[in-house]
C-alpha positions as CSV (number, residue, x, y, z in Angstrom):
1,X,-16.3,-19.0,-18.6
2,X,-18.1,-18.8,-15.7
3,X,-18.5,-23.0,-15.4
4,X,-15.0,-22.4,-13.5
5,X,-16.1,-20.3,-11.0
6,X,-19.2,-18.9,-8.8
7,X,-20.3,-15.1,-9.4
8,X,-19.0,-13.1,-7.4
9,X,-22.2,-11.2,-5.6
10,X,-20.8,-9.7,-2.4
11,X,-20.2,-5.9,-1.6
12,X,-16.4,-5.1,-2.7
13,X,-16.7,-3.6,0.9
14,X,-19.4,-3.2,3.8
15,X,-19.3,-1.6,7.2
16,X,-18.7,-4.4,10.4
17,X,-21.9,-4.1,12.7
18,X,-21.1,-3.6,16.3
19,X,-23.3,-6.4,17.5
20,X,-22.5,-9.9,17.2
21,X,-25.9,-11.1,15.7
22,X,-26.4,-14.5,13.2
23,X,-29.3,-15.3,12.9
24,X,-29.1,-19.6,12.0
25,X,-31.3,-20.2,9.0
26,X,-31.6,-16.8,7.9
27,X,-31.1,-16.3,3.7
28,X,-29.2,-13.6,4.6
29,X,-26.9,-15.8,6.8
30,X,-23.9,-14.8,4.6
31,X,-24.4,-11.3,4.6
32,X,-24.6,-11.5,8.8
33,X,-21.1,-12.7,8.4
34,X,-19.3,-9.8,6.3
35,X,-21.0,-7.4,8.7
36,X,-19.8,-9.6,11.7
37,X,-16.4,-6.9,13.6
38,X,-13.5,-9.1,12.1
39,X,-12.5,-9.6,15.7
40,X,-15.5,-12.0,16.9
41,X,-15.5,-13.8,13.3
42,X,-11.7,-15.0,14.3
43,X,-12.8,-15.7,17.7
44,X,-15.6,-17.6,16.2
45,X,-13.7,-19.2,13.4
46,X,-11.7,-20.9,16.8
47,X,-15.0,-22.7,17.7
48,X,-16.0,-26.2,16.2
49,X,-19.3,-26.0,17.9
50,X,-20.3,-22.7,16.9
51,X,-19.6,-23.7,13.2
52,X,-21.3,-27.5,13.6
53,X,-24.0,-25.2,14.8
54,X,-24.8,-22.6,13.1
55,X,-23.8,-25.2,9.5
56,X,-25.9,-27.3,9.9
57,X,-27.9,-28.4,13.8
58,X,-27.1,-28.6,17.3
59,X,-27.4,-33.2,16.6
60,X,-24.4,-32.8,13.9
61,X,-21.9,-35.3,14.8
62,X,-18.2,-34.2,14.4
63,X,-17.6,-35.5,10.8
64,X,-20.4,-33.8,9.6
65,X,-17.9,-30.4,10.1
66,X,-15.7,-29.6,6.9
67,X,-14.7,-26.5,8.7
68,X,-12.2,-27.9,10.8
69,X,-8.5,-29.6,11.3
70,X,-10.4,-32.1,13.5
71,X,-12.2,-33.2,11.1
72,X,-9.7,-34.3,8.7
73,X,-7.0,-35.3,11.1
74,X,-9.8,-37.6,12.0
75,X,-10.4,-39.0,8.3
76,X,-6.7,-38.7,7.8
77,X,-5.2,-40.4,10.3
78,X,-7.7,-41.6,13.0
79,X,-10.4,-43.5,10.1
80,X,-7.5,-45.0,8.5
81,X,-5.6,-46.4,11.3
82,X,-2.8,-44.6,11.4
83,X,-1.6,-46.5,7.9
84,X,-0.4,-44.0,5.2
85,X,-0.9,-44.8,1.4
86,X,0.0,-40.8,0.1
87,X,3.1,-39.6,2.5
88,X,3.0,-36.2,0.5
89,X,2.4,-32.8,1.5
90,X,0.2,-31.9,-1.5
91,X,-2.3,-35.0,-1.0
92,X,-1.3,-37.2,2.0
93,X,-1.3,-37.9,5.1
94,X,1.6,-35.0,5.6
95,X,-0.9,-32.8,4.7
96,X,-2.0,-33.5,7.9
97,X,0.7,-32.8,10.2
98,X,1.7,-29.3,8.5
99,X,-1.7,-28.6,9.0
100,X,-1.3,-30.0,12.9
101,X,1.8,-27.5,13.5
102,X,-0.3,-24.5,11.6
103,X,-2.8,-25.3,14.7
104,X,0.3,-25.7,17.2
105,X,1.9,-22.6,15.5
106,X,-1.6,-20.9,16.6
107,X,-3.0,-22.4,19.6
108,X,0.7,-23.3,21.2
109,X,-1.5,-26.5,22.2
110,X,1.9,-29.2,22.5
111,X,-1.1,-31.6,21.7
112,X,-1.1,-30.6,18.4
113,X,2.5,-30.7,18.1
114,X,3.2,-33.9,19.3
115,X,-0.1,-35.7,17.2
116,X,2.2,-33.6,14.5
117,X,5.6,-35.8,15.2
118,X,3.3,-39.0,15.5
119,X,2.2,-38.6,11.7
120,X,5.5,-37.1,10.4
121,X,7.1,-40.2,12.0
122,X,4.3,-42.5,10.0
123,X,5.4,-40.6,6.6
124,X,9.1,-40.9,7.3
125,X,8.4,-44.8,7.1
126,X,6.1,-44.3,4.0
127,X,8.5,-42.3,1.8
128,X,11.7,-44.2,3.0
129,X,12.1,-45.4,-0.7
130,X,11.0,-42.1,-2.7
131,X,13.1,-40.7,-5.1
132,X,11.6,-37.5,-4.8
133,X,13.2,-34.8,-3.8
134,X,10.7,-32.1,-3.0
135,X,9.0,-29.9,0.0
136,X,5.6,-30.7,-1.4
137,X,5.7,-33.4,-3.4
138,X,9.4,-35.6,-1.6
139,X,10.9,-37.0,1.1
140,X,12.8,-33.5,1.7
141,X,9.2,-32.2,2.9
142,X,8.9,-35.4,5.9
143,X,12.7,-34.7,6.7
144,X,12.6,-31.0,7.0
145,X,8.8,-31.1,9.2
146,X,10.4,-33.5,11.7
147,X,13.0,-31.8,12.2
148,X,11.3,-28.3,12.6
149,X,9.1,-30.4,15.1
150,X,11.5,-31.8,16.8
151,X,13.3,-28.7,17.4
152,X,9.6,-27.0,19.1
153,X,9.6,-31.0,20.9
154,X,13.2,-29.9,22.3
155,X,13.7,-33.7,20.8
156,X,17.8,-33.5,19.8
157,X,18.1,-37.3,19.0
158,X,15.4,-36.8,16.8
159,X,16.0,-33.6,15.0
160,X,19.4,-35.2,14.3
161,X,17.9,-37.9,12.5
162,X,16.3,-36.1,10.4
163,X,19.0,-33.5,9.5
164,X,21.5,-36.4,9.0
165,X,18.3,-37.9,6.5
166,X,18.3,-34.4,4.5
167,X,21.5,-33.9,4.5
168,X,23.4,-37.3,3.8
169,X,20.3,-39.7,2.3
170,X,18.4,-37.4,-0.5
171,X,19.8,-37.6,-3.2
172,X,19.2,-35.1,-5.9
173,X,19.2,-36.2,-9.9
174,X,21.2,-34.0,-12.3
175,X,17.6,-34.1,-14.8
176,X,15.8,-32.8,-12.1
177,X,13.5,-29.7,-13.4
178,X,13.4,-26.8,-11.9
179,X,10.1,-26.4,-10.5
180,X,8.4,-26.4,-7.5
181,X,6.4,-29.4,-7.1
182,X,9.0,-31.9,-8.2
183,X,12.1,-29.9,-8.9
184,X,15.0,-27.9,-7.5
185,X,12.4,-24.9,-6.5
186,X,11.1,-27.1,-4.7
187,X,13.9,-28.6,-2.9
188,X,15.1,-25.1,-1.6
189,X,12.3,-24.8,-0.4
190,X,13.0,-27.4,2.3
191,X,16.4,-25.3,2.8
192,X,14.9,-22.4,3.5
193,X,12.3,-23.8,6.1
194,X,14.5,-25.0,8.3
195,X,16.7,-22.1,8.1
196,X,13.9,-20.1,9.3
197,X,12.3,-22.7,11.7
198,X,15.5,-24.3,13.3
199,X,18.2,-21.4,12.4
200,X,20.4,-19.7,9.9
201,X,23.1,-21.9,8.5
202,X,21.0,-25.3,9.3
203,X,21.8,-26.0,5.5
204,X,24.8,-24.3,4.8
205,X,24.1,-21.1,2.4
206,X,27.2,-19.0,2.6
207,X,27.4,-16.9,-0.6
208,X,30.5,-16.3,-0.4
209,X,31.7,-19.9,-1.4
210,X,29.0,-19.7,-4.7
211,X,31.5,-19.1,-7.2
212,X,33.5,-22.4,-6.0
213,X,30.5,-24.7,-6.2
214,X,31.2,-25.6,-9.7
215,X,34.6,-27.8,-8.8
216,X,33.0,-29.8,-5.8
217,X,30.5,-33.0,-5.5
218,X,27.4,-33.0,-7.8
219,X,25.5,-33.7,-5.1
220,X,25.9,-30.7,-2.8
221,X,22.8,-29.8,-1.5
222,X,23.8,-25.9,-0.5
223,X,21.3,-23.5,-0.6
224,X,24.3,-21.9,-3.0
225,X,24.7,-25.1,-5.6
226,X,21.0,-25.3,-5.8
227,X,20.2,-21.6,-6.3
228,X,23.5,-21.9,-8.8
229,X,22.0,-24.5,-10.9
230,X,18.4,-22.8,-10.9
231,X,19.6,-19.6,-12.5
232,X,21.9,-21.0,-14.9
233,X,19.2,-23.4,-15.9
234,X,17.0,-20.3,-16.5
235,X,19.6,-18.4,-18.6
236,X,20.1,-21.6,-21.0
237,X,16.1,-20.8,-22.2
238,X,16.1,-16.9,-21.2
239,X,17.2,-13.9,-23.5
240,X,19.2,-11.5,-21.7
241,X,17.6,-8.0,-22.9
242,X,14.0,-9.0,-23.4
243,X,13.4,-12.3,-19.9
244,X,16.7,-13.3,-18.4
245,X,15.0,-16.5,-17.2
246,X,12.8,-19.0,-18.8
247,X,12.0,-22.7,-17.5
248,X,10.8,-26.0,-18.8
249,X,8.2,-28.8,-17.5
250,X,7.4,-31.6,-19.9
251,X,8.4,-29.3,-22.7
252,X,6.3,-26.8,-21.8
253,X,7.5,-23.3,-20.5
254,X,5.0,-22.5,-17.9
255,X,4.1,-19.4,-16.2
256,X,2.7,-20.3,-12.7
257,X,2.6,-20.9,-9.4
258,X,3.4,-24.7,-9.3
259,X,5.8,-25.4,-12.6
260,X,6.6,-22.2,-13.5
261,X,8.7,-18.8,-13.8
262,X,6.4,-17.5,-11.0
263,X,6.9,-20.4,-8.3
264,X,11.2,-20.1,-9.4
265,X,11.2,-17.0,-8.8
266,X,8.7,-16.4,-6.1
267,X,11.3,-19.0,-4.0
268,X,14.8,-17.4,-5.7
269,X,13.9,-14.1,-3.6
270,X,13.6,-15.9,-0.5
271,X,17.6,-16.5,-1.5
272,X,20.5,-14.7,-1.1
273,X,20.9,-13.6,-4.3
274,X,23.4,-10.8,-5.6
275,X,22.3,-7.2,-7.2
276,X,23.1,-8.8,-10.8
277,X,21.1,-10.9,-10.0
278,X,18.5,-9.6,-8.3
279,X,18.3,-7.5,-11.2
280,X,17.7,-10.7,-13.3
281,X,14.6,-11.9,-11.8
282,X,13.4,-7.8,-11.1
283,X,13.4,-8.3,-15.1
284,X,12.2,-11.3,-15.6
285,X,8.8,-10.4,-12.9
286,X,8.1,-7.2,-15.4
287,X,8.7,-9.1,-18.9
288,X,5.4,-11.4,-17.2
289,X,4.0,-8.0,-16.4
290,X,4.1,-6.7,-19.9
291,X,3.0,-9.8,-21.2
292,X,-0.1,-10.9,-19.2
293,X,-3.5,-10.7,-20.3
294,X,-5.2,-7.3,-20.6
295,X,-8.0,-8.4,-18.2
296,X,-4.9,-8.7,-15.6
297,X,-4.6,-12.6,-15.1
298,X,-1.8,-14.3,-16.8
299,X,-1.3,-17.0,-19.2
300,X,-0.4,-20.5,-17.8
301,X,2.5,-20.7,-20.0
302,X,4.5,-19.1,-22.9
303,X,2.6,-21.0,-25.4
304,X,-0.5,-20.9,-24.2
305,X,-1.0,-17.0,-24.4
306,X,-4.0,-16.8,-25.6
307,X,-6.3,-18.9,-22.8
308,X,-7.4,-16.5,-20.4
309,X,-9.5,-18.9,-18.1
310,X,-7.5,-19.9,-15.6
311,X,-7.2,-18.4,-12.2
312,X,-5.8,-20.6,-9.6
313,X,-2.2,-20.6,-7.3
314,X,-1.0,-23.1,-9.8
315,X,-1.7,-21.6,-12.9
316,X,-2.7,-17.7,-13.4
317,X,-3.2,-14.5,-11.1
318,X,-3.4,-16.5,-7.6
319,X,0.5,-17.8,-8.0
320,X,1.6,-14.6,-9.4
321,X,0.1,-12.1,-6.7
322,X,1.9,-13.5,-4.6
323,X,5.1,-13.6,-6.4
324,X,4.6,-9.5,-6.7
325,X,4.0,-9.1,-3.5
326,X,7.0,-10.8,-2.5
327,X,8.5,-8.8,-5.2
328,X,7.3,-5.3,-3.7
329,X,9.1,-6.0,-0.5
330,X,11.5,-3.4,1.1
331,X,15.2,-4.2,0.3
332,X,17.8,-3.9,2.5
333,X,21.5,-4.3,1.5
334,X,24.0,-5.0,3.7
335,X,28.0,-5.5,2.6
336,X,29.2,-8.4,3.6
337,X,33.4,-8.6,4.9
338,X,35.8,-7.7,2.7
339,X,33.1,-9.8,-0.5
340,X,30.0,-9.4,-2.2
341,X,26.7,-7.6,-1.4
342,X,24.0,-9.3,-0.3
343,X,20.6,-9.5,0.6
344,X,19.2,-9.2,4.2
345,X,15.3,-9.2,4.1
346,X,14.9,-11.2,1.2
347,X,12.8,-9.4,-2.3
348,X,13.5,-7.7,-4.3
349,X,13.2,-3.8,-4.9
350,X,10.0,-2.9,-3.6
351,X,9.6,-1.3,-6.8
352,X,6.3,0.2,-6.9
353,X,5.3,-1.6,-9.9
354,X,5.1,-5.0,-8.5
355,X,2.6,-3.8,-6.0
356,X,0.7,-2.2,-8.6
357,X,0.2,-5.3,-10.1
358,X,-0.2,-7.4,-7.5
359,X,-3.2,-5.8,-6.9
360,X,-4.2,-5.7,-10.3
361,X,-4.3,-9.9,-9.6
362,X,-6.4,-9.4,-6.8
363,X,-8.9,-7.9,-8.4
364,X,-8.7,-10.3,-11.1
365,X,-9.0,-13.0,-8.0
366,X,-11.9,-10.7,-6.3
367,X,-13.7,-11.0,-10.2
368,X,-13.1,-14.9,-11.1
369,X,-11.9,-16.0,-8.2
370,X,-14.5,-18.1,-6.3
371,X,-13.7,-21.3,-8.1
372,X,-16.4,-24.4,-8.2
373,X,-13.6,-26.4,-5.6
374,X,-12.3,-25.7,-2.1
375,X,-8.8,-26.7,-2.2
376,X,-5.5,-24.2,-2.4
377,X,-3.9,-25.2,-5.2
378,X,-6.9,-24.7,-7.7
379,X,-9.7,-23.8,-5.5
380,X,-11.2,-21.3,-2.9
381,X,-8.8,-21.5,-0.1
382,X,-6.0,-20.9,-2.2
383,X,-6.6,-17.5,-3.7
384,X,-8.2,-16.2,0.0
385,X,-4.3,-16.0,0.6
386,X,-3.7,-13.7,-2.2
387,X,-5.9,-11.0,0.1
388,X,-4.0,-11.7,3.2
389,X,-0.5,-11.8,1.5
390,X,-1.9,-8.2,0.1
391,X,-3.0,-7.3,3.1
392,X,0.2,-7.9,5.6
393,X,2.1,-6.0,3.1
394,X,-0.2,-3.0,3.1
395,X,-2.1,-3.2,5.9
396,X,-5.5,-2.1,3.7
397,X,-8.0,-3.8,5.1
398,X,-9.9,-3.9,2.0
399,X,-7.8,-6.6,1.6
400,X,-8.7,-8.3,4.8
401,X,-12.3,-7.8,4.0
402,X,-12.2,-9.9,0.3
403,X,-9.7,-12.9,2.5
404,X,-12.8,-12.8,5.3
405,X,-15.5,-12.8,2.5
406,X,-14.6,-15.5,0.4
407,X,-13.9,-17.1,4.0
408,X,-17.4,-16.3,4.6
409,X,-18.6,-17.8,0.6
410,X,-16.6,-21.0,1.9
411,X,-18.6,-21.1,5.5
412,X,-22.1,-20.6,4.4
413,X,-22.2,-22.4,1.4
414,X,-19.2,-24.7,0.3
415,X,-20.9,-28.4,2.0
416,X,-23.8,-27.5,0.6
417,X,-22.2,-26.6,-2.9
418,X,-20.3,-29.9,-2.6
419,X,-23.2,-31.8,-1.7
420,X,-25.3,-30.8,-4.4
421,X,-22.7,-31.5,-6.4
422,X,-22.2,-28.1,-8.2
423,X,-18.5,-27.8,-6.1
424,X,-15.9,-30.3,-6.1
425,X,-14.3,-31.4,-2.8
426,X,-11.1,-32.3,-4.3
427,X,-9.4,-35.9,-5.7
428,X,-8.1,-36.5,-2.0
429,X,-11.2,-34.3,-0.3
430,X,-9.8,-34.2,2.8
431,X,-5.8,-33.2,1.5
432,X,-4.2,-29.9,2.2
433,X,-4.3,-29.1,-1.3
434,X,-6.2,-30.7,-3.2
435,X,-9.4,-30.8,-0.5
436,X,-10.8,-29.5,2.6
437,X,-7.4,-29.8,5.1
438,X,-6.5,-26.6,2.7
439,X,-9.1,-24.6,4.1
440,X,-8.6,-25.7,7.2
441,X,-5.5,-24.7,7.1
442,X,-7.0,-20.9,5.8
443,X,-9.8,-20.5,8.9
444,X,-6.8,-21.4,11.5
445,X,-4.8,-18.5,9.3
446,X,-8.2,-16.3,9.0
447,X,-7.7,-16.4,13.2
448,X,-4.3,-14.5,13.0
449,X,-4.0,-12.8,9.4
450,X,-0.6,-10.6,10.1
451,X,0.6,-14.5,10.4
452,X,-0.6,-15.8,7.8
453,X,1.2,-18.0,4.7
454,X,0.5,-19.7,2.4
455,X,0.9,-23.0,2.7
456,X,4.8,-24.4,1.7
457,X,4.9,-21.5,-0.4
458,X,5.3,-18.1,1.8
459,X,7.8,-18.3,4.3
């Protein structure tokens, strides 16, 4: 099993040293990083020169620094002469645009925002014939990010263009699956992203009209209609008293975040659900908790219930942990005028069981999550977000330390391990989900951990 991950030999917790001392070339450099006060560590992550000099030498070039978003932009945008072969957020150029948007959120530097807009424009042209309808792998990601960036730039004309493309041009096929990367759940996330960053109602989500959606045109893309379809399909395969929802992707009943129940439940919890629907989500998650592996890890699918080997965001404990953390948030309820109860702050029930299960899953990530890959989909960078998310929810500094520890491991060893062939740099080595684009996004989030979000998953 250890052929998938490095043994975690870092201390479970260390007392930080008040003195900011790092010895270049020391065999104990990882430990020195762990001892560094978090405030100093966070500031150092913002310094490209520090990372470059400490890891390599004073003469190292910018392109050798695998640990900062500038390198990703140079490799995916500058060197390619701004030609877009793969526009997607997952493995292509839109991931670079998303990284630039994250950089803007952290630095408030409008140069990052303007470059992001230019990259999105190129992705818009490259995706014009795409029929994929999700944020991560389709044209909705281009239009949604483009509209949000245009809103920040104050460009009303450009924002109107992207929103009209999103609402009027993108068509949802009847035979679409329900999962996150290629299905309805991924389109729903794009809708929710727009509403969060531009304003509620940007994509209509009025719960009151949902009972009437069955009478409306099939390509109607209001949030409620998409939610209705997901719930209906989940019930068709689920068992009411056992697991209310179940979903298939290519004939497999997946559990994970990318293609299965963890991802679908996660996004549904950001939408407005009735109390009965929220109860169905709750029961589905409790079913998954009940049938997890004795180790605390989760099966990749309903059919594959004996292979306890994947500890990835896409399959296994990390993606499920993020979903459970969302479920553990406290819910506030408010009665809509003369009609239905809706969720004001999304979540399930704030049930203690969900938080305990999330912490248990995070223990699996700590012990088996130093994967031999760097990305966020199935790599160390993605697994680190589990600890950041738990820290945001609980304020427990042990989780912040563990996020810092995984980040320090990447800083100290990723470049060498990739060079020596001991770690996989990703099929698309500069991409957001497979390569160092995701690692760069993590480093930016580590500078403001209370505002951290797993890209294209947490809102």
